[in-house]
N, C-alpha and C positions, 0 to 999 in steps of 0.2 A: 732614784733613773729606772724604768723600766724601757727594755729594749722590745719594739714592738717584730711577732711573728713572720717570718720571713717563708712564702711561699716557696716547694720545693719546684726546683728547676724543672719541667715535663720534656723526658727526652723522647725522639722520634725519631725512627729510623731511615733517612728520606731515600735508602736505594731501595729501601721497603716496609712500604705505609701502610700495609696487614699485618705489620709485625705490633704487638700488644705495645703500648708504649707504657712507662715507668716513671717515675721519679726518682731523682738524683738517692732522694731517699731509702726509697723502695731496692732500688739497685744495689747501692752504699749497705744495706743492712742486710741483704740478700746473698751476695758476697761475702760480708764478714764475716756470719754465720757457717755459709759452705766453706771459708777456709779454715773457722774456726774447727768445723766436724773433721775438716782435715788434717789435721795438725792432732785432735785429740784421737784420730784413727792411728795414725803413726808415732804417738806416742803410748798406745797400745801395745803396738806392732815391737817397738823397744822394748815394753816393760816384762812382755811374755817373752822373748829371745833372749834378755838378759836372764831369766829365770830358769833359760834350759840347762839340762845338765852338760857336761866338756865333753869335747869329745872322747875323750880317752874313755871317760865313764858310759857313752851310748857305744862304744865298741863296747863294754863288759855288759851292756843291756840292762843299763839303768835309765833307760826312755820306755815311760810309757805310754799304753794309747792314748791318751789324754795329753802328753805332752808333745805327742806327733801332732794332732787335732788344731790343737789351743792355735799356732802360729798362721798353720792355714788361715783359717777363720778370721784372726786379725788378720792379715795380709788381704783377705778377700774383701773386710767391712775398709780399708785403707781403699783399696781400687775404687771400689764402690764412691767414698767419699771422695774423690780425687774426679770419676769419670762423670761425678754429680758437679764437684766446681766447674768444670771445662764443658759440661753441657749448658751452663747458664747462657741465656740469650744475651748476654752485653757483650760479651766476647764477638760476637756475629758483625759490631759497628763500633769497634776498636779501630783504629790505624798500627798504632805500635803495639802490638802483642804482648814484648816481653815488658814493656813501660805498666800495661794493662794486667798485666802477673801481678808486679811489680805493688801496684797500688791500694790492691787490699789485703795484703801482706801488711805492709808497712803500718796500713788505719788500725788492723784487726792488734796487733801488737801495740799500738798508742793508748 
């Protein structure tokens, strides 16, 4: 038995009719991609900071300039990923921000 294809729902912001419309599939895919990009950037920050020398080793001069710069670059990438996620147009049309924030996280884990 074949299941017929279903057209994705077209989402239009009635408060702002000039805003571009997206299908639910487009929004879902974009949010998932942005959420996953943030998680990847966050994991990179964790990886970089875990590899840093201990506080005692830093006091003893064991930290290189590269080790100082790498966490800064990773944190900057994480911030940019978070900002891209937060700037997505979909957030402006949601009623409950927390529920809307949790939806792509649950879906991305799925």
